[in-house]
C-alpha positions as CSV (number, residue, x, y, z in Angstrom):
1,M,0.0,0.0,0.0
2,K,2.9,2.3,0.6
3,K,3.9,2.1,-3.0
4,D,0.3,3.0,-4.0
5,L,0.5,6.1,-1.8
6,I,3.6,7.3,-3.7
7,F,2.8,6.2,-7.3
8,A,-1.0,6.7,-7.6
9,P,-1.0,10.4,-6.6
10,S,2.0,11.0,-8.8
11,M,0.3,9.4,-11.7
12,F,-2.8,11.4,-11.0
13,V,-0.8,14.6,-11.1
14,I,0.8,13.4,-14.4
15,G,-2.7,12.7,-15.8
16,L,-3.9,16.2,-14.8
17,L,-0.8,17.8,-16.4
18,L,-1.5,16.0,-19.6
19,F,-5.0,17.5,-19.7
20,L,-3.5,21.0,-19.5
21,L,-2.1,20.8,-23.1
22,K,-3.2,24.3,-23.9
23,A,-1.5,25.7,-20.8
24,T,1.7,23.7,-21.0
25,G,2.3,23.3,-24.8
26,M,3.1,20.3,-26.9
27,P,6.8,19.8,-25.8
28,V,5.8,19.7,-22.1
29,H,2.9,17.4,-23.0
30,I,5.2,14.9,-24.7
31,A,7.8,15.0,-21.9
32,V,5.1,14.5,-19.2
33,S,3.6,11.6,-21.2
34,V,7.1,9.9,-21.4
35,V,7.6,10.5,-17.7
36,G,4.2,9.0,-17.1
37,L,5.0,6.0,-19.1
38,L,8.2,5.4,-17.1
39,V,6.4,5.9,-13.8
40,L,3.6,3.6,-14.8
41,A,6.1,0.9,-15.9
42,V,7.9,1.1,-12.5
43,Y,4.6,1.2,-10.6
44,T,3.4,-1.9,-12.5
45,S,6.5,-3.9,-11.9
46,M,6.5,-3.0,-8.1
47,T,2.8,-3.6,-7.4
48,K,1.7,-6.4,-9.8
49,K,1.3,-9.0,-7.0
50,E,-0.8,-6.5,-5.0
51,W,-3.5,-5.9,-7.5
52,K,-6.9,-6.0,-5.9
53,I,-8.9,-6.0,-9.2
54,P,-6.5,-7.3,-11.9
55,A,-8.9,-6.7,-14.8
56,L,-9.3,-3.0,-14.0
57,E,-5.5,-2.6,-13.4
58,I,-4.9,-4.1,-16.8
59,F,-7.5,-1.8,-18.4
60,M,-6.1,1.2,-16.7
61,R,-2.7,0.5,-18.2
62,L,-4.2,-0.3,-21.5
63,F,-6.0,3.0,-21.7
64,Y,-2.8,4.8,-21.0
65,G,-1.1,2.9,-23.8
66,I,-4.0,3.6,-26.2
67,A,-3.9,7.3,-25.3
68,L,-0.2,7.4,-25.9
69,I,-0.4,5.6,-29.3
70,T,-3.4,7.6,-30.5
71,G,-1.6,10.8,-29.3
72,I,1.4,9.9,-31.5
73,V,-0.8,9.2,-34.4
74,V,-2.8,12.5,-33.9
75,M,0.5,14.4,-34.0
76,K,1.4,12.8,-37.4
77,V,-2.0,12.7,-39.0
78,H,-4.1,15.8,-38.5
79,G,-7.8,16.2,-39.1
80,I,-9.1,12.7,-38.1
81,L,-11.7,13.5,-35.4
82,A,-12.2,9.8,-34.4
83,L,-8.5,9.6,-33.4
84,A,-8.7,12.8,-31.3
85,I,-11.8,11.5,-29.6
86,A,-10.2,8.1,-28.9
87,H,-7.1,9.9,-27.5
88,K,-9.1,12.0,-25.1
89,A,-11.6,9.3,-24.1
90,C,-8.8,6.8,-23.2
91,A,-6.9,9.5,-21.3
92,A,-10.0,10.3,-19.3
93,L,-10.8,6.6,-18.7
94,F,-7.2,6.1,-17.5
95,V,-7.6,8.9,-14.8
96,V,-11.0,7.6,-13.8
97,L,-9.7,4.0,-13.3
98,L,-6.6,5.3,-11.5
99,V,-8.8,7.1,-9.0
100,V,-11.3,4.2,-8.6
101,L,-8.5,1.7,-8.0
102,F,-6.7,3.9,-5.6
103,I,-9.8,4.5,-3.6
104,T,-10.6,0.8,-3.6
105,K,-7.1,0.1,-2.2
106,L,-7.5,2.7,0.5
107,V,-10.8,1.3,1.6
108,A,-9.4,-2.2,1.7
109,Q,-6.5,-1.0,3.7
110,K,-8.8,0.8,6.2
111,R,-10.8,-2.4,6.7
112,K,-7.7,-4.3,7.8
């Protein structure tokens, strides 16, 4: 649980920073997404055995990956609305699942 107290809030901040594209600019957006990918990889490797709801944990990481890939494609191919929508929807779903899973872990910890 200590790892979750470090990584989950930091991933939440990274997720929020990624939603501030207009305020931060594209270079910062790209840098933050790479940092987020590295943090998520470390977080996954350190907490994989502690997953309370494995399917949601996998979907959370999958949504980050899809958001990252569609973001790269949106940078290269302009004007495809479906890609932009998929990028934003997956990013939002990632943050929602991150919060839900973190709250679930906090509640489970309080019950013990």
